[in-house]
C-alpha positions as CSV (number, residue, x, y, z in Angstrom):
1,X,104.8,75.1,82.8
2,X,104.9,71.2,83.3
3,X,101.4,69.7,82.5
4,X,101.4,68.4,86.3
5,X,101.9,71.9,88.0
6,X,98.4,71.3,89.9
7,X,99.9,68.4,91.7
8,X,103.5,69.8,92.1
9,X,102.7,73.4,93.2
10,X,101.0,74.7,96.3
11,X,99.3,77.9,96.4
12,X,102.6,79.7,96.7
13,X,104.3,78.2,94.0
14,X,101.2,78.7,91.6
15,X,101.5,82.4,92.8
16,X,105.0,82.9,91.9
17,X,104.8,81.1,88.6
18,X,101.8,83.4,88.0
19,X,103.4,86.8,88.9
20,X,106.6,85.4,86.8
21,X,104.5,84.8,83.8
22,X,105.1,81.1,83.8
23,X,101.6,80.5,83.9
24,X,98.5,82.6,82.9
25,X,95.6,83.0,85.2
26,X,93.6,81.4,82.5
27,X,95.6,78.6,82.0
28,X,95.3,77.9,85.8
29,X,91.5,78.3,85.4
30,X,91.3,75.9,82.5
31,X,93.3,73.2,84.6
32,X,91.6,73.6,87.7
33,X,88.2,73.1,85.7
34,X,89.3,70.2,83.9
35,X,90.5,68.5,87.4
36,X,87.1,69.3,88.9
37,X,85.5,67.8,86.0
38,X,87.3,64.7,86.0
39,X,87.5,64.1,90.0
40,X,84.6,66.0,91.6
41,X,82.2,63.4,90.3
42,X,83.7,60.4,92.3
43,X,84.3,62.6,95.4
44,X,81.4,65.3,95.5
45,X,83.9,67.9,97.1
46,X,83.0,70.7,95.1
47,X,79.3,72.2,94.8
48,X,77.6,75.1,93.5
49,X,80.5,75.5,90.8
50,X,80.1,78.7,88.7
51,X,79.7,78.8,84.7
52,X,83.0,77.9,83.2
53,X,82.9,81.1,80.9
54,X,82.1,83.3,83.6
55,X,85.4,82.1,85.4
56,X,87.6,82.3,82.6
57,X,86.5,85.9,81.7
58,X,87.6,86.5,85.4
59,X,90.6,84.9,84.8
60,X,91.2,86.9,81.6
61,X,90.9,90.0,83.8
62,X,93.4,89.0,86.2
63,X,95.6,88.3,83.2
64,X,95.2,91.8,82.1
65,X,96.1,93.3,85.5
66,X,99.2,91.3,85.6
67,X,100.4,92.7,82.4
68,X,99.8,96.1,83.2
69,X,102.2,95.3,86.2
70,X,99.3,95.2,88.8
71,X,98.5,92.4,91.3
72,X,95.8,92.1,93.9
73,X,98.0,90.1,96.1
74,X,99.5,86.5,96.6
75,X,96.1,84.9,95.8
76,X,95.9,86.8,92.3
77,X,94.1,84.7,89.8
78,X,93.8,81.5,92.2
79,X,90.7,79.8,92.0
80,X,89.1,79.5,95.5
81,X,86.1,77.3,96.6
82,X,84.6,79.0,99.8
83,X,82.8,76.2,102.5
84,X,79.3,76.5,102.2
85,X,78.6,78.0,105.6
86,X,80.1,81.5,104.2
87,X,78.0,84.1,102.7
88,X,79.3,84.5,98.7
89,X,77.7,87.2,96.7
90,X,75.8,85.6,94.0
91,X,76.4,82.0,94.9
92,X,74.1,80.1,96.7
93,X,74.8,79.5,100.2
94,X,72.8,76.6,101.6
95,X,74.5,75.3,105.0
96,X,73.5,72.0,103.3
97,X,69.9,72.9,104.1
98,X,67.1,72.2,101.9
99,X,65.3,75.0,103.6
100,X,68.1,77.3,102.4
101,X,69.0,75.5,99.1
102,X,67.8,78.5,97.1
103,X,69.4,81.2,99.3
104,X,72.0,83.4,97.4
105,X,73.5,86.5,99.3
106,X,73.6,89.7,98.1
107,X,76.9,90.4,99.8
108,X,80.0,88.5,100.6
109,X,80.7,88.1,104.4
110,X,84.3,89.6,105.5
111,X,86.7,86.7,104.9
112,X,85.5,86.1,101.5
113,X,86.0,89.9,101.0
114,X,89.5,89.4,102.1
115,X,90.3,86.4,99.9
116,X,89.1,88.3,96.9
117,X,90.8,91.2,97.9
118,X,94.1,89.1,97.9
119,X,93.3,88.2,94.3
120,X,91.4,84.9,94.8
121,X,88.9,84.0,92.4
122,X,85.9,82.5,93.8
123,X,84.7,79.7,91.6
124,X,82.1,77.9,93.6
125,X,81.5,76.3,97.2
126,X,82.6,73.3,99.2
127,X,80.3,70.8,100.9
128,X,79.4,70.6,104.3
129,X,76.7,68.7,106.6
130,X,73.7,70.4,107.3
131,X,74.4,73.3,109.3
132,X,77.9,72.2,109.7
133,X,76.9,69.7,112.5
134,X,78.4,66.5,112.6
135,X,82.0,65.5,111.4
136,X,80.8,63.6,108.4
137,X,80.1,65.8,105.2
138,X,76.4,64.6,103.6
139,X,73.2,66.6,103.3
140,X,70.2,66.3,101.5
141,X,71.1,69.1,99.2
142,X,74.2,67.8,97.2
143,X,74.9,64.6,99.1
144,X,77.7,62.9,100.6
145,X,81.6,63.9,100.2
146,X,83.7,61.0,100.2
147,X,87.2,60.5,101.4
148,X,89.9,61.5,99.1
149,X,91.6,58.3,100.0
150,X,88.4,56.1,99.9
151,X,85.3,57.7,98.6
152,X,83.4,55.0,100.2
153,X,84.5,56.2,103.6
154,X,83.8,59.6,105.4
155,X,85.9,62.7,104.5
156,X,85.0,64.2,107.9
157,X,83.7,67.3,108.6
158,X,82.4,69.8,108.6
159,X,85.3,71.2,106.5
160,X,85.1,68.0,104.4
161,X,84.5,69.4,101.1
162,X,87.2,71.7,101.5
163,X,89.8,69.1,102.6
164,X,88.8,66.6,99.8
165,X,89.3,69.2,97.3
166,X,92.7,69.9,98.6
167,X,93.8,66.2,98.9
168,X,92.6,65.8,95.3
169,X,94.2,69.0,93.9
170,X,91.0,70.4,92.8
171,X,91.9,73.7,94.6
172,X,95.6,74.6,95.9
173,X,94.5,76.3,99.4
174,X,91.2,76.4,101.0
175,X,89.1,78.0,103.7
176,X,87.3,76.1,106.7
177,X,85.4,76.6,110.0
178,X,86.0,74.7,113.4
179,X,83.5,74.5,115.9
180,X,84.0,71.0,117.1
181,X,87.1,69.9,115.4
182,X,85.8,70.9,111.9
183,X,89.3,72.1,110.5
184,X,91.0,69.6,112.3
185,X,89.2,66.5,111.7
186,X,88.8,66.3,108.1
187,X,92.2,67.5,107.7
188,X,93.3,64.5,109.4
189,X,91.4,62.2,107.5
190,X,92.7,63.6,104.4
191,X,96.3,63.8,105.1
192,X,96.4,67.4,104.9
193,X,97.0,70.5,107.3
194,X,94.3,72.3,109.2
195,X,94.3,74.9,111.5
196,X,91.9,76.0,114.1
197,X,93.4,79.8,114.9
198,X,92.8,81.2,118.4
199,X,89.6,82.4,119.1
200,X,88.9,86.0,117.8
201,X,92.1,85.8,115.1
202,X,89.5,85.5,112.3
203,X,86.5,87.8,112.9
204,X,83.1,86.7,111.8
205,X,81.3,89.6,110.0
206,X,78.3,89.9,109.7
207,X,77.1,88.0,112.7
208,X,73.7,87.9,114.7
209,X,75.9,87.8,118.0
210,X,79.3,89.2,118.5
211,X,79.5,88.4,122.5
212,X,78.6,85.0,123.0
213,X,79.2,83.2,120.1
214,X,82.9,82.3,121.1
215,X,83.3,78.6,120.0
216,X,83.4,78.4,116.2
217,X,86.0,80.0,113.9
218,X,87.1,80.2,110.4
219,X,90.5,79.3,109.5
220,X,92.9,77.9,106.6
221,X,93.3,74.3,105.4
222,X,96.2,73.6,103.0
223,X,98.7,71.1,102.1
224,X,102.0,73.1,103.3
225,X,102.3,75.2,106.3
226,X,103.7,78.0,104.2
227,X,100.2,78.0,102.2
228,X,98.7,77.3,105.9
229,X,100.2,80.7,107.4
230,X,99.7,82.6,104.1
231,X,95.7,81.8,104.2
232,X,95.8,82.7,107.8
233,X,97.1,86.1,107.2
234,X,94.7,86.7,104.7
235,X,91.7,85.7,106.5
236,X,93.0,87.3,110.1
237,X,92.9,90.8,111.4
238,X,90.7,93.0,113.7
239,X,87.7,94.5,112.6
240,X,85.6,97.0,114.6
241,X,82.3,95.1,113.7
242,X,83.7,92.1,115.7
243,X,84.5,93.9,118.7
244,X,86.3,90.8,120.4
245,X,88.5,90.1,117.3
246,X,92.3,90.1,117.8
247,X,94.2,93.4,117.1
248,X,97.7,92.3,117.5
249,X,99.0,92.7,114.0
250,X,100.5,89.3,114.0
251,X,101.9,88.1,110.6
252,X,102.3,84.6,110.5
253,X,104.0,83.7,106.8
254,X,106.6,86.1,108.0
255,X,106.9,84.2,111.4
256,X,107.8,81.1,109.5
257,X,111.0,82.4,108.6
258,X,112.1,82.3,112.5
259,X,113.7,79.0,113.5
260,X,111.4,76.7,115.7
261,X,112.9,76.1,119.1
262,X,112.7,72.3,120.2
263,X,109.1,72.1,121.9
264,X,108.3,70.5,125.1
265,X,105.2,68.5,124.3
266,X,102.7,67.2,126.4
267,X,101.2,63.7,125.0
268,X,97.6,63.5,126.5
269,X,96.7,60.2,124.3
270,X,93.4,59.1,125.3
271,X,93.2,60.9,128.8
272,X,94.4,58.0,130.8
273,X,91.9,55.7,128.9
274,X,88.7,58.1,129.6
275,X,88.3,58.8,125.5
276,X,87.7,55.4,123.6
277,X,90.2,55.1,120.5
278,X,89.6,52.7,117.7
279,X,92.8,50.1,117.4
280,X,95.8,51.7,116.0
281,X,95.0,55.5,116.3
282,X,97.1,55.8,119.3
283,X,100.0,54.0,117.6
284,X,99.9,56.1,114.7
285,X,100.1,59.3,116.4
286,X,102.8,58.2,118.7
287,X,105.1,57.4,115.4
288,X,104.5,61.2,114.5
289,X,105.5,62.1,118.2
290,X,108.7,60.1,117.6
291,X,109.3,62.0,114.4
292,X,108.9,65.3,116.5
293,X,111.4,63.8,119.1
294,X,113.9,63.1,116.3
295,X,114.0,67.1,115.8
296,X,115.0,67.6,119.3
297,X,111.3,67.9,120.8
298,X,110.7,66.6,124.2
299,X,107.8,64.4,124.3
300,X,106.1,63.4,127.9
301,X,103.3,61.4,128.4
302,X,101.1,63.8,130.6
303,X,97.5,63.7,132.5
304,X,94.8,66.1,131.4
305,X,95.0,66.6,135.6
306,X,91.4,67.7,135.7
307,X,88.1,65.4,135.6
308,X,87.4,65.2,131.8
309,X,83.7,64.7,132.3
310,X,82.4,67.9,133.8
311,X,84.2,69.9,131.0
312,X,82.2,67.7,128.3
313,X,78.9,68.4,130.4
314,X,80.0,72.1,130.3
315,X,80.5,71.9,126.4
316,X,77.1,70.4,125.9
317,X,75.9,73.5,127.4
318,X,77.5,75.9,125.6
319,X,77.0,73.9,122.3
320,X,73.3,73.6,122.4
321,X,72.8,77.3,123.6
322,X,74.7,78.3,120.4
323,X,73.5,75.6,117.9
324,X,69.8,76.2,119.2
325,X,70.1,79.8,118.7
326,X,71.2,79.3,115.0
327,X,68.4,76.8,114.1
328,X,65.5,78.8,116.0
329,X,65.0,81.5,113.2
330,X,64.4,78.3,110.7
331,X,62.0,76.9,112.7
332,X,59.2,79.2,111.6
333,X,59.7,78.1,107.7
334,X,57.4,75.9,106.3
335,X,57.9,72.1,107.2
336,X,60.9,73.0,109.0
337,X,60.6,70.4,111.7
338,X,60.3,67.6,109.0
339,X,63.1,69.3,106.8
340,X,65.8,69.6,109.4
341,X,67.8,66.8,110.2
342,X,67.3,64.9,113.8
343,X,70.5,66.0,115.1
344,X,70.0,69.6,114.5
345,X,66.4,69.2,116.0
346,X,68.0,67.7,119.1
347,X,70.4,70.7,119.6
348,X,67.7,72.7,119.4
349,X,65.4,71.3,121.9
350,X,68.0,70.9,124.3
351,X,68.9,74.7,124.1
352,X,65.1,75.5,124.5
353,X,65.3,74.0,127.9
354,X,68.8,75.6,129.4
355,X,68.5,78.3,131.7
356,X,70.5,81.4,132.0
357,X,72.0,79.9,135.2
358,X,72.8,76.8,133.9
359,X,74.6,78.5,131.0
360,X,76.6,80.9,133.6
361,X,77.5,77.6,135.4
362,X,79.1,76.4,132.4
363,X,80.8,79.4,131.4
364,X,82.5,79.3,134.8
365,X,83.4,75.5,134.4
366,X,84.9,76.7,130.8
367,X,86.8,79.5,132.4
368,X,88.4,77.1,135.3
369,X,89.2,74.7,132.6
370,X,91.0,77.5,130.7
371,X,92.8,78.3,133.8
372,X,93.9,74.7,134.4
373,X,95.3,74.6,130.9
374,X,97.5,77.4,131.7
375,X,99.0,75.6,134.4
376,X,100.0,72.9,131.9
377,X,101.5,75.4,129.6
378,X,104.0,76.3,132.6
379,X,105.7,72.9,132.0
380,X,105.1,72.8,128.2
381,X,105.0,74.4,125.1
382,X,102.2,72.4,123.1
383,X,99.6,69.8,124.1
384,X,99.2,66.7,121.5
385,X,96.2,64.6,121.2
386,X,94.9,62.7,118.2
387,X,92.6,64.5,115.6
388,X,90.0,61.9,115.9
389,X,88.9,58.8,117.8
390,X,88.5,56.5,115.0
391,X,89.5,56.1,111.4
392,X,87.3,57.2,108.6
393,X,84.1,55.1,109.0
394,X,81.7,53.9,106.2
395,X,80.0,57.0,104.3
396,X,76.7,55.2,104.6
397,X,76.7,55.7,108.4
398,X,75.5,59.0,110.1
399,X,78.0,58.8,112.6
400,X,79.7,56.2,114.8
401,X,77.5,54.7,117.5
402,X,80.3,53.1,119.4
403,X,84.2,53.2,119.7
404,X,86.0,49.8,120.6
405,X,82.9,48.5,122.1
406,X,81.9,51.5,124.3
407,X,78.3,53.2,123.0
408,X,78.2,57.1,122.3
409,X,75.5,58.8,123.8
410,X,75.2,61.8,121.4
411,X,75.9,61.9,117.6
412,X,79.0,64.1,118.5
413,X,80.3,62.0,121.4
414,X,82.7,60.2,119.3
415,X,84.3,63.7,118.5
416,X,85.3,64.5,122.1
417,X,89.0,64.6,121.5
418,X,88.8,67.8,119.6
419,X,86.9,70.0,122.1
420,X,89.9,70.9,124.4
421,X,91.4,73.6,121.9
422,X,87.8,74.9,121.1
423,X,86.7,75.3,124.8
424,X,89.9,77.0,125.8
425,X,90.0,79.3,122.7
426,X,93.6,78.1,121.7
427,X,95.5,77.8,118.3
428,X,95.8,74.1,117.1
429,X,96.8,72.5,114.0
430,X,96.2,69.1,112.8
431,X,99.1,67.5,111.0
432,X,99.3,64.4,108.9
433,X,100.3,61.8,111.1
434,X,100.6,58.7,108.9
435,X,98.3,55.9,107.9
436,X,96.3,52.9,109.4
437,X,96.2,49.1,108.3
438,X,93.3,50.0,105.5
439,X,95.7,52.9,104.2
440,X,93.3,55.6,105.6
441,X,95.0,58.8,107.0
442,X,95.1,60.0,110.5
443,X,96.0,63.6,112.1
444,X,97.6,64.6,115.1
445,X,96.6,67.6,117.0
446,X,99.2,70.3,118.1
447,X,97.7,72.7,120.5
448,X,99.5,75.7,121.5
449,X,99.6,78.7,124.0
450,X,96.9,81.5,124.1
451,X,97.4,83.5,120.8
452,X,100.5,81.7,119.8
453,X,99.3,80.7,116.4
454,X,102.8,81.5,115.2
455,X,104.6,78.8,117.4
456,X,102.4,76.0,116.4
457,X,102.9,77.0,112.8
458,X,106.6,77.1,113.1
459,X,106.2,73.6,114.6
460,X,104.2,72.0,112.1
461,X,106.7,73.5,109.5
462,X,109.7,72.0,111.3
463,X,107.7,68.6,111.1
464,X,107.0,69.2,107.5
465,X,110.7,69.9,106.5
466,X,111.7,66.7,108.0
467,X,109.1,64.4,106.4
468,X,108.8,65.4,103.2
469,X,108.3,61.6,102.1
470,X,105.4,61.2,104.3
471,X,103.9,64.5,103.7
472,X,104.1,64.1,99.7
473,X,102.2,60.9,99.6
474,X,99.2,61.5,97.3
475,X,95.9,59.7,97.3
476,X,94.5,57.8,94.2
477,X,93.8,60.3,91.7
478,X,90.0,59.3,91.6
479,X,90.1,58.5,87.8
């Protein structure tokens, strides 16, 4: 193999080389560990890295299987770093909280089980903000993850560590999760693909609640759409322990083989001026839309058609109830109030004062919003929005307090653009849209019809095929 195979090959290409005997699992692990040693000190994307000798021994065991003609799957021998919100057996799962810094699970959660079953070797974790809250990856356990294009800027979040590790070629494909844009925002800010699957596509097991917690979901991140689809195939699939998980047997890598039809795209933009946007964000996304139009897609500026403020208000109720329930068990720990970040405490306290009647009213509003979007999908195949309202901000800031002169009234109001796919449970992909005047990346959200994960993947793949020069642009190497 050429010496730059980590830069030139995606996970699928590495898999093909491993299975063809052109590359050994040990060689891949050695190169990965060397890349992490060279770049991670500057970007801080990988945390809780396992002992290199143990990892090389696992790589040797995977090589031995291949020598006997046995393969676990497409990820056989490929190093994987799991987002630090997901339980990993024998590896600290801190959720970015000092209260959980010494937590080492005995068992893997289901998604990690599936990644290992496909042959992935878990090398450690990717950094995340405390409890995954806020789209800026910093915490008091591991510190701040810097943007792959400029480590003095935010990587986004909460899958910021995964996005930067991918962009800096420290891993070939990654998992993430998305509660309020946490797969889409960091993907856009690091010039990669991030996909929020349909709600229920990737089951969460174990989970304290399987009935109400229907906002967050795990999903894939990748530098290529074929890797994105293959990782989703690995993560997805019904499990009886998650009764609302989807059981439709969809296969996404296979679906990429079918030609995408030109899509009718509704460009929602800034919702008629409702969403404040930093200068240049809409222009960058509209350039990406013109590329899609050149492929035969119809792009139509479209009004949301319903008042967005009540949707935000209903979102706040859902969010504080679900986040507050996650924080509540930790409040009994010593010095919890002093050691939990203020934004998490705010969510907890807001949730404590929410009644069942308020929650049901918010659920009814959410239902009405979903039904409204079904009407938009009668005329359009895809809804498009920016993946963020601002360019990556200074990594020393906690969150933007204003956008274009308009103050933000919560720590996450600046991320409002990502709530619509989440609230409706729709599949959405952030595709690389381009770069701003400071050379920083931006993404474009493509939101699909209910359960049409395959459709948005095919559209992203068509865009990728036509825009190789843009998409192959690599960040500075961190040297």
